[in-house]
Backbone as a ProteinNet text record, in pm:
[ID]
protein_1_A
[PRIMARY]
MNAAESQSELTSTIHLGVRGVTHNSPAKTLEDLLSSLDEKSQEIVREIAQSAGDKAMVVIARGPQKGSRFLITSEGVSIGRSTESAIFLDDVTVSRSHAQIKREESGSFVLIDNSSLNGTYLNNVSIQNNVLKSGDEIQIGKFHFVFIGSTK
[TERTIARY]
2896.8	2937.2	3089.9	3162.1	3307.3	3321.1	3440.5	3459.8	3439.7	3475.5	3465.1	3302.8	3226.3	3078.2	3015.6	3068.4	2996.2	3047	3152.6	3196	3114.1	3068.9	2992.6	2849.7	2801.2	2665.7	2614.3	2493.4	2433.5	2332.4	2329.8	2231.8	2150.6	2020.7	1953.2	1913.3	1892	1846.9	1722	1618.7	1493.1	1467.8	1454.3	1429.9	1273.2	1223.3	1085.6	1073.9	959.4	928.7	970	1048.8	1084.6	987.3	882.3	767.9	765.3	821.5	814.9	874.9	820.5	892.2	1023.2	1010.8	1127.9	1119.7	991.3	988.3	834.5	803.9	678.5	606	664.4	600.5	521.3	386.1	310.4	353.3	384.1	415	548.3	643.3	774.1	751.2	659.9	636.7	586.9	487.7	431	529.5	611.8	712.3	812.9	850.7	950.4	871.7	758.5	683.9	675.4	638.7	621.5	759.2	868.4	995.8	1051.3	988.8	1032.6	947.5	839.9	743.6	782.8	741.8	760.9	665.1	690.1	604.2	456.6	421.5	272.1	211.7	285.2	233.4	230	321.3	333.2	201.3	170.2	45.9	-79.6	-86.2	-219.4	-220	-113.9	-114.4	-150.5	-92.5	-134.3	-283.8	-332.7	-480.8	-564.3	-535.6	-602.9	-597.1	-485.6	-455.8	-531	-556.5	-638	-784.1	-819.9	-962.8	-1060.9	-1188.9	-1280.5	-1299.4	-1224.8	-1237.2	-1317	-1364.5	-1468.1	-1379	-1252.6	-1177.1	-1036.7	-971.9	-831.1	-750.3	-637.5	-547.7	-460.3	-405.7	-293.9	-191.7	-71	26.4	135.9	161.1	263.9	400	442.8	575.1	689.7	668.3	761.4	699.6	777.5	724	688.9	634.5	608.6	501.6	511.2	424.4	455.2	574.4	611	573.7	508.9	475.4	320.4	265.7	127.3	29.1	-68.5	-162.4	-296.1	-377.1	-507	-602.5	-697.8	-797.1	-897.2	-932.3	-1041.1	-1151.5	-1272.1	-1383.8	-1479.6	-1584.7	-1676.2	-1731.6	-1733.1	-1773	-1673.9	-1552	-1443.1	-1378.9	-1285.2	-1219.2	-1193.3	-1195.5	-1145.4	-1005.9	-933.8	-791	-761.1	-695	-677.8	-618.2	-599.8	-540.2	-643.8	-760.4	-872.2	-868.4	-883	-879.4	-996.2	-1098	-1221.4	-1195.2	-1076.2	-1040	-1029.1	-1068.4	-1041.3	-892.1	-826.2	-679.5	-626	-578.6	-538	-397.6	-365.1	-217	-192.2	-108.4	-80.3	36.7	7.9	131.1	67.1	127.3	71.8	74.8	143.8	136.4	5	-71.5	-208.7	-325.2	-416.4	-533.4	-630.7	-707.9	-790.8	-880.4	-942.6	-1020.3	-937	-839.6	-753.5	-802.3	-847.9	-883.2	-966.9	-1020.4	-1098.9	-1074.5	-1096.1	-1091.8	-1237.6	-1311.1	-1437.5	-1442.5	-1527.8	-1559.2	-1675.8	-1662.3	-1770.2	-1858.1	-1972.8	-2065	-2001.5	-1913.2	-1838.3	-1743.3	-1715.6	-1616.6	-1484.6	-1453	-1331.5	-1319.6	-1193.4	-1164.7	-1120.8	-1155.7	-1132.1	-1066.3	-961.1	-902.1	-948.9	-991.9	-1055.1	-998.3	-941.5	-890.1	-1004.5	-1003.5	-1109	-1064.7	-1016.5	-973.3	-864.4	-779.6	-676.4	-571.4	-504.6	-405.9	-286.7	-225.4	-106.5	-125.7	-246.7	-279.2	-262.3	-313.3	-304.3	-237.5	-140.6	-61.8	-67.7	-102.3	-112.6	-4.4	95.7	204.3	270.4	302	374.8	291.3	162.1	82.8	-28.7	-37	-143.3	-287.1	-371.3	-506	-619.2	-732.8	-860.8	-954.3	-956.8	-1031.8	-978.3	-932.1	-873.7	-897.8	-926	-944.1	-798.7	-799.6	-675.4	-653.2	-526.9	-505.1	-390.6	-379.6	-281.2	-140.3	-68.6	65.7	75.2	-32	-31.8	29.6	107.5	162.6	85.8	43.5	-34.2	61.2	55.5	133.2	36.5	27.4	-52.6	42.5	69.1	169.2	305.1	362.8	489.6	471.3	347.5	321.2	306	373.7	368.6	305.2	203.6	122.3	140	122.5	104.7	-30.4	-110	-245.3	-241.2	-307.7	-315.4	-456.8	-493.3	-630.8	-621.6	-736.6	-751.4	-677.8	-597.7	-527.1	-601.5	-718.7	-796.2	-863.5
-3018.8	-2896.5	-2871.9	-2794.9	-2767	-2668	-2643.3	-2546.6	-2401.1	-2369.3	-2231.8	-2192.6	-2290.7	-2270.4	-2248.9	-2327.6	-2320	-2191.8	-2122.4	-2004.3	-1883.2	-1903.6	-1789.2	-1794.8	-1892.2	-1903.9	-1791	-1739.9	-1641.8	-1696.8	-1654.3	-1695.5	-1580.2	-1601.2	-1515.9	-1551.5	-1463	-1478.2	-1403.2	-1463.5	-1395.1	-1399	-1281.2	-1263.4	-1255.5	-1364.2	-1361.8	-1341.7	-1277.1	-1260.3	-1130.4	-1054.1	-910.8	-824.2	-786.4	-707.9	-575.7	-543.3	-421.1	-297.8	-192	-58.7	-36.7	-45.9	-29.5	-96.8	-105.5	-161.7	-187	-239	-268.2	-165	-38.9	54.8	153.8	147.9	246.2	396	430.2	560.4	597.9	510.3	539.4	535.9	451.4	442.3	576.4	640	757.6	878.7	867.6	973.7	972.4	853.3	833.9	896.8	860.7	900.6	1059.6	1116	1267.8	1326.7	1265.9	1338.8	1325.1	1231.3	1204.1	1285.7	1354.7	1426.6	1583.6	1651.7	1789	1855.4	1986.1	2060.4	2058.7	2081	2068.2	1937.1	1830.2	1691.5	1668.6	1716.3	1710.1	1772.9	1893.4	1969.3	1895.3	1835.9	1750.9	1630.7	1561.2	1442.5	1492.7	1603.5	1649.3	1690.8	1743.7	1775.4	1653	1548.4	1423.7	1375.7	1368.9	1329.2	1395.6	1517.7	1608.1	1621.7	1540.8	1553.6	1479.8	1493.3	1429.6	1276.3	1222.9	1069.8	1033.3	1144	1109.9	1090.3	1099.7	1069.3	1020.4	952.8	903.5	901.6	850.7	865	748	697.3	605.2	670.4	656	719.4	592.1	592.3	492.4	518.6	443.7	461.8	391.9	289.6	216.8	146.7	145	83	181.5	136.5	221.4	331.2	454.8	567	611.2	589	629	774.8	795.6	941	971.9	887.7	911	910.5	996.5	999.7	974.5	893.9	858.9	891	973.9	1019.4	900.8	873	769.1	846.1	851	910.8	809.7	849.1	757	657	683.8	581.5	464.7	485.7	382.5	384.5	289	286.7	135.6	120.6	-16.5	-9	-118.4	-124.1	-229.2	-215.1	-333.6	-287	-383.6	-372.4	-332	-338.5	-288.5	-129.5	-80	61.3	109.2	43.6	94.1	112.2	57.5	79.2	218.8	271.6	404.1	414.3	322.5	314.5	202.9	247.2	166.8	136.7	13.2	-24.6	-125.1	-63.7	-136	-227.5	-335.1	-437.5	-583.5	-689.3	-811	-880.5	-822.9	-885	-832.1	-750.9	-695.8	-762.5	-817.5	-872.5	-765.9	-794.9	-694.7	-636.4	-707.6	-652	-698.4	-643	-699.7	-671.9	-544.5	-521.4	-400.8	-367.3	-244.7	-190.5	-56.3	1.9	58.6	24.3	69.3	142.4	231.3	295.2	231.1	179.9	114.4	221.5	181.2	271.1	326.6	251.7	285.9	410	429.1	542	482.7	362.4	288.9	254.7	265.2	225	78.7	-5.2	-146.9	-183.9	-268.6	-308.4	-443.6	-474.7	-613.1	-661.9	-796	-859.6	-918.5	-895.7	-960.6	-1091	-1188.7	-1315.8	-1305.7	-1201.6	-1182.6	-1308.8	-1313.8	-1421	-1407.5	-1293	-1275.8	-1226.6	-1204.5	-1166.6	-1012.6	-970.1	-845	-845.8	-763.2	-764.9	-631.5	-652.7	-533.4	-539.3	-459.2	-470.8	-619.3	-652.5	-777.4	-898.8	-897.3	-1013	-1025.1	-1139.7	-1159.1	-1155.9	-1069.4	-1052.7	-1074.3	-1088.1	-1094.8	-974	-913.2	-817.9	-764.1	-632.1	-579.6	-425.9	-377.1	-233.8	-170.8	-49.4	22.9	130.9	148.7	268.4	347.6	474.7	567.5	501.4	502.8	442.5	305	236.7	97.4	100.7	-16.3	-31.9	-149.1	-109.4	-208.4	-241.9	-371.9	-411.9	-492.6	-442.7	-499.8	-527.2	-635.2	-672.7	-611.3	-541.5	-474.3	-332.7	-296.7	-160.1	-157.9	-71.1	-48.6	86.6	93.4	208.9	229.3	354.5	396.8	452.7	399	441.4	552.5	662.6	790.3	813.3	796.6	822.9	921.5	958.3	1061.1	1000	1086.7	1046.5	1101.8	1153.8	1202.1	1111.4
-1954.5	-1957.2	-1930.4	-1990.1	-1962.7	-1860.9	-1813.1	-1706.3	-1756.8	-1876.3	-1925.7	-1934.5	-1978.8	-1990.1	-1850.2	-1745.6	-1624.2	-1558.4	-1587.8	-1524.5	-1584.2	-1706.8	-1767	-1750	-1670	-1635.5	-1559.9	-1582.3	-1507.6	-1413.1	-1290	-1195.3	-1140.5	-1090.6	-1038	-890.2	-803.8	-668.7	-649.4	-605.8	-587.2	-423.8	-371.5	-230.4	-204.3	-147.5	-112.1	35.6	64.5	218	270.2	194.8	237.5	188.9	262.6	226.5	276.3	388.3	458.6	393.1	410.1	367.3	435.1	577.1	655.2	787.7	850.5	988.4	1015.7	1132.3	1161.8	1268.7	1282.4	1371.2	1277.8	1295.8	1200.1	1228	1353.5	1374.1	1306.5	1308.5	1246	1089.4	1046.6	887.9	854.3	923.5	896.8	908.3	1010.6	1025.6	904.9	867.4	760.3	627	613.1	490.1	483.4	591.9	601.9	572.9	619.3	606.8	458.1	378.4	239.4	146.6	206.5	111.2	96.1	-9.9	-20.7	75.3	99.5	193.3	171.5	38.1	10.4	42.4	8.9	42.9	182.9	254.7	407.8	464.1	411.3	461.4	426.2	311.6	287.4	376.4	410	490.6	630.1	670.9	811.3	817.3	704.6	709.1	720.3	650.2	671.9	800.4	872.5	995.9	1103.2	1077	1179.5	1135.7	1041.2	1000.7	1091	1073.5	1161.8	1140.6	1045	1014.5	899.5	838.2	719.9	587.3	596.2	469.9	519.1	434.3	454.1	324.9	328.4	212.6	218.9	96.1	79.6	-9.2	23	-50.4	-77.5	-209.1	-259	-192.9	-107.8	-43.4	-120.7	-196.4	-265.1	-384.7	-498.8	-617.2	-721.5	-833.6	-945.5	-885.5	-941.9	-909.2	-761.1	-715.7	-573.2	-559.8	-440	-410.4	-443.1	-533.4	-570.3	-444.4	-431.4	-326.6	-380.9	-304.2	-345.8	-213.9	-239.2	-140.5	-113.5	8.4	26.6	98.5	38.3	92	155.9	216.9	271.8	175.6	49.3	-49	-65.3	-24	-23.5	-172.7	-194	-320.3	-356.6	-488.6	-540.9	-586.2	-572.3	-611.1	-705.7	-813.4	-905.3	-1026.9	-1118.5	-1240	-1350.5	-1313.2	-1409.3	-1414.6	-1542.3	-1553.7	-1484.3	-1444.5	-1377.6	-1224.3	-1180.7	-1040.5	-1003	-884.4	-831.4	-825.4	-776.3	-760	-865	-972.6	-1093.3	-1083	-1066.7	-1044.5	-1176.5	-1271.5	-1388.9	-1369.2	-1333.5	-1316.7	-1309.9	-1357.7	-1367.9	-1217.7	-1122.2	-985.8	-914.9	-973.5	-928.3	-992.8	-922	-982.5	-1039.8	-1127.1	-1190.2	-1085.7	-994	-882.4	-755.9	-727.6	-623.7	-472	-437	-301.8	-296.4	-190	-169.1	-28.6	-10.1	119.6	133.2	238	264.1	405.6	411.1	543.1	611.8	732.2	811.7	871.4	927.9	988	1117.8	1168.4	1295.8	1264.3	1131.2	1099.3	1067.9	1092.4	1052	915.7	860.4	729.9	741.3	635.9	644.2	504.2	503.4	387.9	356.4	245.8	214.2	89.1	96.6	-14.3	-85.2	-233.9	-312.3	-365.2	-268.8	-332.4	-430.1	-426.4	-522.9	-525.6	-641	-662.3	-574.8	-558.6	-484.2	-351.5	-315.4	-169	-145.3	-32.2	18	149	175.9	310.3	367.7	515.2	593.9	710.4	707.2	803.1	789.3	672.3	640.7	659.3	694.7	723.5	623.1	562.7	457.2	524.5	468.8	546.6	437.7	490.9	408.3	422.4	549.9	599.2	733.1	726.7	847.4	855.9	980.9	1008.7	985.7	936.7	914	1012.5	1044.5	1129.3	1077.2	1114.1	1036.4	1061.6	944.1	954.2	906	887.4	844.3	709.3	678.9	549	489	356.8	272.7	146.4	125.9	8.7	-93.1	-217.1	-318.2	-441.9	-458.1	-570.9	-526.4	-624.9	-582.2	-535.2	-511	-466.1	-305.8	-243.6	-94.7	-69.3	3	43.3	193	236.9	365.2	383.6	472.2	512.5	594.9	565.2	654.9	689.6	814.7	863	964.5	1030	1135.6	1257.5	1322.4	1437.3	1564.1	1539.4	1660	1729.2
[MASK]
++++++++++++++++++++++++++++++++++++++++++++++++++++++++++++++++++++++++++++++++++++++++++++++++++++++++++++++++++++++++++++++++++++++++++++++++++++++++

């Protein structure tokens, strides 16, 4: 290859491992999310936070569909690329049946990875099954969610 050809080469850099929305503090993550939402959305998030714990919500904080809100009831939700998923994420980085959020008898909401190809991350850590708390950051493929649950 001559000098002219090597100078015109294009290169790409892929940054792996940078998963967080901004930081590892759930309270700060929730505060940042609230400040980025419109008044009506802030009111809805506050209502969930003040609820008796029978429902929760995830909000897409980064990625396609940013700002989308999904209510999680006692029945739980499925998350995946399948159009049958309660939270449908149309991207190849998401498995058809990627994960689910279920409500346990104790009242806690739990994030469960369904043996997905790219994994499910909670606060930048790969998980299989973890209890969620308000302000937790969930990453599924290139979608970043913030979990909002009761703070009572």
